[in-house]
C-alpha angles and dihedrals in degrees: 000000000000092000091051091049090055098050096094093044094050092046088057096038118027090180095058110149130235094234088056088052091057093047093044091053091049091049096044102038105016099238137100124242131195124254089244094055089044090053093050092047092048090048091049092051091046093053093046091055103034102017122232129314087247094056091047090053091049091053090055095092092051089048093052089049090051087048094053091048094049094042107038113213094027110149122224123176125182136200117195137185121222120239134199088258114085115243091010118113131182117228112244107161135359124187127189139175135179116238094228089053095050091047092050090057089073088064096049133075117273091255116122128184121201128195141151140209134203117249104221097208137108087282109057093214123153129233114219119194134183114205133184136189120243129213087275091053091245119147116247124190106215108175137012138194141185114215135173098232146352104262141116097277099053094041090050093048090049093050091046089053093044091051092043098053098036086050095230117176142158091295095061117086103203127191108208120196120192145134118277096261109158093221092054094043091051090045093058089068091062098053114070096205091061101039118120090252092061101039148341126285117206133179122233112257096214092057090048092052090046092052091044093052090047090057099039103024093208119131093198093054091047092054090049089049090054093047090051094050092046095045115105098182111087096213091050090047094052089047091054091048091053091055089052092049089051 
C-alpha cells in the first residue's frame, strides 16, 4: 500500500528521501513506520517506475546502439568478462565518444584533463572523463568510460582507448592533467602517447590544494599554496614559498 502511495511522488522526484517517506506516511495515514519499512516501500516504488538496476544495466548495449544510430560516427568500445554461463558475459568496462567531439580535438591545443567521479548507485562503478579547452576557453568533454574500479588496469584501458580514438602518436606532444591517483600514474607508463618522452604530465592544482588543506587544515596556507601553484614568475613564486615555510 505504501509503495503504491509513493508511485506518483517517485515518478516526479527519483531522489525522494527515506526520511520524507516516513513523514509522508505519518501525515497521510497517521501512523509511524520504521526506516527499514520505508526503505523497502521506496525501493518497490522506484522499481515499479524505473525498473531494477539489473534491468537498467542490461539495457546499456541497446542504449549504446541507439546512441550510435542517432549520432553517426559515435565510438563505443566494450570489455567484457566471461562467465560460467555460455553466451553470457559480464560488463567490465565501456568507453564511448561522440564523433563531433573527437573531430573538434584537432582544432584544440594538445592539453587533456582527466578526472573521475563515483557513481552512487547499487553498482559502485566509476565514470572517467577526458576534457579539453577550445579556442573560446570553453570546456568540452571528449570521451567517457564506465569502469569497475580505480586501479592500473581500467586506467590503462581508458588511456589506450583515448589515444586510439584521438589518433595520438609520437608526433603529438600531449600535456595531460590529472589528480595524483596511483593507478593513473602507473598506467601512463604503459601508454606510449602519454609517457614523459612524448609529452608533459601535470597534476591538478585544485586536487593538490584540497589534499594540502586536508593535512594542514589552514585556509591561509591553502590560499598561499594556490597562489604558488598558479604563479608563473620565478621570483614571486619563491617569495610565496618563503611565506609558506615561515
